TIRO-2110 file (N, C-alpha, C; in Angstrom, 1 decimal):
// TIRO-2110
121.7, 105.4, 84.3, N, 1, A
120.9, 104.9, 85.4, CA, 1, A
121.7, 104.3, 86.5, C, 1, A
121.5, 104.6, 87.7, N, 2, A
122.3, 104.1, 88.9, CA, 2, A
121.5, 103.0, 89.5, C, 2, A
122.2, 102.1, 90.1, N, 3, A
121.6, 101.0, 91.0, CA, 3, A
122.3, 101.1, 92.3, C, 3, A
121.5, 100.8, 93.3, N, 4, A
122.0, 100.7, 94.7, CA, 4, A
122.5, 99.2, 94.9, C, 4, A
123.8, 99.1, 95.2, N, 5, A
124.4, 97.8, 95.4, CA, 5, A
124.7, 97.6, 96.8, C, 5, A
124.3, 96.4, 97.3, N, 6, A
124.6, 96.0, 98.7, CA, 6, A
125.7, 94.9, 98.5, C, 6, A
126.8, 95.1, 99.2, N, 7, A
127.8, 94.0, 99.3, CA, 7, A
127.8, 93.5, 100.7, C, 7, A
127.3, 92.3, 100.9, N, 8, A
127.2, 91.7, 102.2, CA, 8, A
128.5, 90.7, 102.4, C, 8, A
129.2, 90.9, 103.4, N, 9, A
130.4, 90.2, 103.7, CA, 9, A
130.1, 89.3, 104.9, C, 9, A
130.3, 88.0, 104.8, N, 10, A
130.1, 87.1, 105.9, CA, 10, A
131.4, 86.5, 106.4, C, 10, A
131.6, 86.5, 107.7, N, 11, A
132.7, 85.8, 108.4, CA, 11, A
132.0, 84.5, 108.9, C, 11, A
132.6, 83.4, 108.4, N, 12, A
132.0, 82.1, 108.7, CA, 12, A
132.6, 81.3, 109.8, C, 12, A
131.9, 80.3, 110.3, N, 13, A
132.5, 79.4, 111.3, CA, 13, A
133.7, 78.8, 110.6, C, 13, A
134.8, 78.5, 111.4, N, 14, A
135.9, 77.8, 110.8, CA, 14, A
135.6, 76.5, 110.1, C, 14, A
136.1, 76.5, 108.8, N, 15, A
135.9, 75.3, 108.0, CA, 15, A
134.5, 75.3, 107.3, C, 15, A
133.7, 76.3, 107.4, N, 16, A
132.4, 76.3, 106.8, CA, 16, A
132.3, 76.8, 105.4, C, 16, A
133.3, 77.3, 104.8, N, 17, A
133.3, 78.0, 103.5, CA, 17, A
132.7, 77.1, 102.4, C, 17, A
133.2, 75.9, 102.2, N, 18, A
132.7, 75.0, 101.2, CA, 18, A
131.2, 74.7, 101.4, C, 18, A
130.8, 74.4, 102.6, N, 19, A
129.4, 74.0, 102.9, CA, 19, A
128.5, 75.2, 102.6, C, 19, A
128.9, 76.4, 103.0, N, 20, A
128.0, 77.6, 102.8, CA, 20, A
127.9, 77.8, 101.3, C, 20, A
129.0, 77.7, 100.5, N, 21, A
128.9, 77.9, 99.1, CA, 21, A
127.9, 76.8, 98.5, C, 21, A
128.0, 75.6, 98.9, N, 22, A
127.1, 74.6, 98.3, CA, 22, A
125.7, 74.9, 98.7, C, 22, A
125.4, 75.3, 99.9, N, 23, A
124.0, 75.6, 100.3, CA, 23, A
123.5, 76.9, 99.5, C, 23, A
124.4, 77.8, 99.4, N, 24, A
124.0, 79.0, 98.7, CA, 24, A
123.7, 78.7, 97.2, C, 24, A
124.5, 78.0, 96.5, N, 25, A
124.3, 77.7, 95.1, CA, 25, A
123.1, 76.8, 94.9, C, 25, A
122.9, 75.8, 95.7, N, 26, A
121.9, 74.8, 95.5, CA, 26, A
120.5, 75.2, 96.1, C, 26, A
120.5, 76.0, 97.2, N, 27, A
119.3, 76.3, 97.9, CA, 27, A
118.9, 77.8, 97.9, C, 27, A
119.8, 78.6, 98.4, N, 28, A
119.5, 80.0, 98.6, CA, 28, A
119.4, 80.8, 97.2, C, 28, A
120.4, 80.6, 96.3, N, 29, A
120.4, 81.3, 95.1, CA, 29, A
119.2, 81.0, 94.2, C, 29, A
118.7, 79.8, 94.1, N, 30, A
117.5, 79.6, 93.4, CA, 30, A
116.3, 80.3, 94.0, C, 30, A
116.2, 80.4, 95.3, N, 31, A
115.2, 81.1, 96.0, CA, 31, A
115.2, 82.6, 95.8, C, 31, A
116.4, 83.1, 95.8, N, 32, A
116.6, 84.5, 95.5, CA, 32, A
116.2, 84.9, 94.1, C, 32, A
116.6, 84.0, 93.2, N, 33, A
116.1, 84.2, 91.8, CA, 33, A
114.6, 84.1, 91.6, C, 33, A
114.0, 83.2, 92.3, N, 34, A
112.6, 83.0, 92.3, CA, 34, A
111.9, 84.2, 92.8, C, 34, A
112.5, 84.9, 93.8, N, 35, A
111.9, 86.1, 94.4, CA, 35, A
112.3, 87.3, 93.6, C, 35, A
113.0, 87.2, 92.5, N, 36, A
113.4, 88.2, 91.6, CA, 36, A
114.4, 89.2, 92.2, C, 36, A
115.2, 88.7, 93.1, N, 37, A
116.3, 89.5, 93.7, CA, 37, A
117.5, 89.5, 92.7, C, 37, A
118.0, 90.7, 92.4, N, 38, A
119.1, 90.8, 91.4, CA, 38, A
120.4, 90.5, 92.1, C, 38, A
120.8, 89.2, 92.1, N, 39, A
122.1, 88.8, 92.6, CA, 39, A
123.2, 89.1, 91.6, C, 39, A
124.0, 90.1, 91.9, N, 40, A
125.1, 90.5, 91.0, CA, 40, A
126.3, 89.6, 91.0, C, 40, A
126.7, 89.2, 92.2, N, 41, A
127.8, 88.4, 92.4, CA, 41, A
127.8, 87.7, 93.8, C, 41, A
128.5, 86.6, 93.9, N, 42, A
128.6, 85.9, 95.2, CA, 42, A
129.8, 84.9, 95.1, C, 42, A
130.2, 84.5, 96.3, N, 43, A
131.2, 83.5, 96.3, CA, 43, A
132.2, 83.7, 97.5, C, 43, A
133.1, 82.7, 97.5, N, 44, A
134.1, 82.8, 98.6, CA, 44, A
135.1, 84.0, 98.4, C, 44, A
135.5, 84.5, 99.5, N, 45, A
136.5, 85.6, 99.4, CA, 45, A
137.8, 85.1, 98.9, C, 45, A
138.6, 85.9, 98.2, N, 46, A
139.9, 85.4, 97.7, CA, 46, A
140.9, 85.4, 98.8, C, 46, A
140.7, 86.1, 100.0, N, 47, A
141.7, 86.2, 101.0, CA, 47, A
141.5, 85.2, 102.2, C, 47, A
140.3, 84.6, 102.3, N, 48, A
140.0, 83.8, 103.5, CA, 48, A
139.0, 82.7, 103.1, C, 48, A
139.3, 81.5, 103.3, N, 49, A
138.4, 80.4, 103.0, CA, 49, A
137.1, 80.4, 103.8, C, 49, A
137.2, 81.1, 104.9, N, 50, A
136.0, 81.2, 105.8, CA, 50, A
135.3, 82.6, 105.7, C, 50, A
135.4, 83.2, 104.6, N, 51, A
134.7, 84.4, 104.3, CA, 51, A
134.0, 84.3, 103.0, C, 51, A
132.8, 84.9, 102.9, N, 52, A
132.0, 84.8, 101.7, CA, 52, A
131.3, 86.2, 101.4, C, 52, A
130.9, 86.4, 100.2, N, 53, A
130.3, 87.7, 99.9, CA, 53, A
129.0, 87.4, 99.0, C, 53, A
128.1, 88.4, 99.1, N, 54, A
126.9, 88.4, 98.3, CA, 54, A
126.7, 89.8, 97.9, C, 54, A
126.6, 90.1, 96.6, N, 55, A
126.3, 91.5, 96.1, CA, 55, A
124.9, 91.4, 95.4, C, 55, A
124.0, 92.3, 95.8, N, 56, A
122.7, 92.4, 95.2, CA, 56, A
122.4, 93.9, 94.8, C, 56, A
121.7, 94.0, 93.8, N, 57, A
121.4, 95.4, 93.2, CA, 57, A
119.9, 95.7, 93.4, C, 57, A
119.6, 96.9, 93.8, N, 58, A
118.2, 97.4, 94.0, CA, 58, A
118.1, 98.8, 93.3, C, 58, A
116.8, 99.2, 93.3, N, 59, A
116.5, 100.5, 92.7, CA, 59, A
116.8, 101.6, 93.6, C, 59, A
116.6, 101.4, 94.9, N, 60, A
116.9, 102.4, 96.0, CA, 60, A
116.8, 101.8, 97.3, C, 60, A
116.9, 102.5, 98.4, N, 61, A
116.9, 102.0, 99.7, CA, 61, A
115.6, 101.4, 100.1, C, 61, A
114.5, 102.0, 99.6, N, 62, A
113.1, 101.4, 99.9, CA, 62, A
113.0, 100.1, 99.2, C, 62, A
113.4, 100.0, 98.0, N, 63, A
113.4, 98.7, 97.3, CA, 63, A
114.2, 97.6, 98.0, C, 63, A
115.4, 98.0, 98.5, N, 64, A
116.2, 97.1, 99.2, CA, 64, A
115.5, 96.5, 100.5, C, 64, A
114.9, 97.5, 101.2, N, 65, A
114.2, 97.1, 102.4, CA, 65, A
113.0, 96.2, 102.1, C, 65, A
112.1, 96.5, 101.2, N, 66, A
110.9, 95.8, 100.9, CA, 66, A
111.3, 94.4, 100.3, C, 66, A
112.4, 94.3, 99.5, N, 67, A
112.8, 93.1, 98.9, CA, 67, A
113.3, 92.1, 100.0, C, 67, A
114.1, 92.7, 100.9, N, 68, A
114.7, 91.8, 102.0, CA, 68, A
113.6, 91.4, 103.0, C, 68, A
112.7, 92.3, 103.3, N, 69, A
111.6, 92.0, 104.2, CA, 69, A
110.8, 90.8, 103.6, C, 69, A
110.5, 90.9, 102.3, N, 70, A
109.7, 89.9, 101.6, CA, 70, A
110.5, 88.5, 101.6, C, 70, A
111.7, 88.6, 101.2, N, 71, A
112.5, 87.3, 101.1, CA, 71, A
112.7, 86.7, 102.5, C, 71, A
113.3, 87.5, 103.4, N, 72, A
113.6, 86.9, 104.7, CA, 72, A
112.4, 86.6, 105.6, C, 72, A
111.3, 87.1, 105.3, N, 73, A
110.0, 86.8, 106.0, CA, 73, A
109.2, 85.7, 105.3, C, 73, A
109.7, 85.2, 104.2, N, 74, A
108.9, 84.2, 103.5, CA, 74, A
109.0, 82.9, 104.2, C, 74, A
107.9, 82.1, 104.0, N, 75, A
107.9, 80.7, 104.5, CA, 75, A
109.0, 79.9, 103.8, C, 75, A
109.2, 80.1, 102.5, N, 76, A
110.2, 79.3, 101.8, CA, 76, A
111.6, 79.5, 102.5, C, 76, A
111.9, 80.7, 102.9, N, 77, A
113.2, 80.9, 103.5, CA, 77, A
113.2, 80.4, 105.0, C, 77, A
112.2, 80.7, 105.7, N, 78, A
112.1, 80.3, 107.1, CA, 78, A
112.0, 78.8, 107.3, C, 78, A
111.3, 78.2, 106.4, N, 79, A
111.1, 76.7, 106.6, CA, 79, A
112.1, 76.0, 105.7, C, 79, A
113.0, 76.7, 104.9, N, 80, A
113.9, 76.1, 104.0, CA, 80, A
115.3, 76.1, 104.7, C, 80, A
116.3, 76.6, 104.0, N, 81, A
117.7, 76.5, 104.4, CA, 81, A
118.1, 77.5, 105.5, C, 81, A
117.3, 78.3, 106.0, N, 82, A
117.6, 79.4, 106.9, CA, 82, A
118.5, 78.9, 108.1, C, 82, A
118.0, 78.0, 108.8, N, 83, A
118.7, 77.6, 110.0, CA, 83, A
120.1, 77.0, 109.7, C, 83, A
120.1, 76.2, 108.7, N, 84, A
121.4, 75.6, 108.3, CA, 84, A
122.4, 76.6, 107.9, C, 84, A
122.0, 77.6, 107.1, N, 85, A
122.9, 78.6, 106.6, CA, 85, A
123.3, 79.5, 107.8, C, 85, A
122.4, 80.0, 108.6, N, 86, A
122.7, 80.8, 109.7, CA, 86, A
123.7, 80.2, 110.7, C, 86, A
123.6, 78.9, 110.8, N, 87, A
124.5, 78.2, 111.7, CA, 87, A
126.0, 78.3, 111.3, C, 87, A
126.2, 78.5, 110.0, N, 88, A
127.5, 78.6, 109.4, CA, 88, A
128.1, 80.0, 109.5, C, 88, A
127.3, 81.0, 109.9, N, 89, A
127.8, 82.4, 109.8, CA, 89, A
128.1, 82.9, 111.3, C, 89, A
129.3, 83.5, 111.5, N, 90, A
129.6, 84.1, 112.7, CA, 90, A
129.0, 85.5, 112.8, C, 90, A
129.2, 86.3, 111.7, N, 91, A
128.8, 87.7, 111.7, CA, 91, A
128.8, 88.1, 110.2, C, 91, A
128.0, 89.1, 109.9, N, 92, A
128.0, 89.7, 108.6, CA, 92, A
127.9, 91.2, 108.7, C, 92, A
128.4, 91.9, 107.6, N, 93, A
128.3, 93.3, 107.5, CA, 93, A
127.9, 93.7, 106.1, C, 93, A
127.2, 94.8, 106.0, N, 94, A
126.8, 95.3, 104.7, CA, 94, A
127.5, 96.6, 104.4, C, 94, A
127.8, 96.8, 103.1, N, 95, A
128.2, 98.0, 102.5, CA, 95, A
127.2, 98.3, 101.4, C, 95, A
126.6, 99.5, 101.4, N, 96, A
125.6, 99.8, 100.4, CA, 96, A
126.1, 101.1, 99.6, C, 96, A
126.2, 100.9, 98.3, N, 97, A
126.8, 102.0, 97.5, CA, 97, A
126.0, 102.2, 96.2, C, 97, A
126.1, 103.3, 95.6, N, 98, A
125.5, 103.6, 94.3, CA, 98, A
126.5, 103.2, 93.2, C, 98, A
126.1, 102.5, 92.2, N, 99, A
127.0, 102.2, 91.0, CA, 99, A
126.2, 102.5, 89.8, C, 99, A
126.9, 102.9, 88.7, N, 100, A
126.2, 103.0, 87.4, CA, 100, A
125.8, 101.6, 86.9, C, 100, A
124.9, 101.6, 86.0, N, 101, A
124.4, 100.3, 85.4, CA, 101, A
125.6, 99.6, 84.8, C, 101, A
126.6, 100.4, 84.2, N, 102, A
127.8, 99.8, 83.7, CA, 102, A
128.6, 99.2, 84.8, C, 102, A
128.7, 99.8, 85.9, N, 103, A
129.5, 99.3, 87.0, CA, 103, A
128.9, 98.0, 87.6, C, 103, A
127.6, 98.0, 87.6, N, 104, A
126.9, 96.7, 88.1, CA, 104, A
127.2, 95.6, 87.1, C, 104, A
127.1, 95.9, 85.9, N, 105, A
127.4, 94.8, 84.9, CA, 105, A
128.8, 94.4, 84.9, C, 105, A
129.7, 95.3, 85.1, N, 106, A
131.2, 95.0, 85.2, CA, 106, A
131.4, 94.1, 86.4, C, 106, A
130.8, 94.4, 87.5, N, 107, A
130.9, 93.6, 88.7, CA, 107, A
130.3, 92.2, 88.5, C, 107, A
129.2, 92.1, 87.8, N, 108, A
128.5, 90.9, 87.5, CA, 108, A
129.5, 90.0, 86.6, C, 108, A
130.1, 90.6, 85.6, N, 109, A
131.0, 89.8, 84.7, CA, 109, A
132.3, 89.4, 85.4, C, 109, A
132.8, 90.2, 86.3, N, 110, A
134.2, 89.9, 86.7, CA, 110, A
134.3, 89.2, 88.1, C, 110, A
133.2, 89.2, 88.8, N, 111, A
133.3, 88.6, 90.2, CA, 111, A
132.3, 87.4, 90.4, C, 111, A
131.4, 87.2, 89.5, N, 112, A
130.5, 86.1, 89.7, CA, 112, A
131.2, 84.7, 89.5, C, 112, A
130.7, 83.8, 90.2, N, 113, A
131.2, 82.4, 90.1, CA, 113, A
130.1, 81.7, 89.4, C, 113, A
130.4, 80.9, 88.4, N, 114, A
129.3, 80.1, 87.7, CA, 114, A
128.7, 79.1, 88.7, C, 114, A
127.4, 79.1, 88.7, N, 115, A
126.7, 78.2, 89.6, CA, 115, A
126.7, 76.9, 89.0, C, 115, A
END
């Protein structure tokens, strides 16, 4: 079975890495889990303290779109940490790839940071 994996890479405002990680772990990640989003991995980039990544798995492109529409359109996100998190981000890009279920689990085991 394959999973569609989105790897979102964030370039942050200078000096914002630690604050984004704190907000992600304490506010955004619990919300994503509550929304049943499969967060495969997340954390600071190894090469740049002001870069961050988020990897999420989906069934297909339609599932990715509907999941993100529901999450980012929710009152919990819009009235929650949205503004504070967005203020820390300069730009982000997405790469979307197919991985085997084993590949997703390997990514989950080797790149996740314990919350």
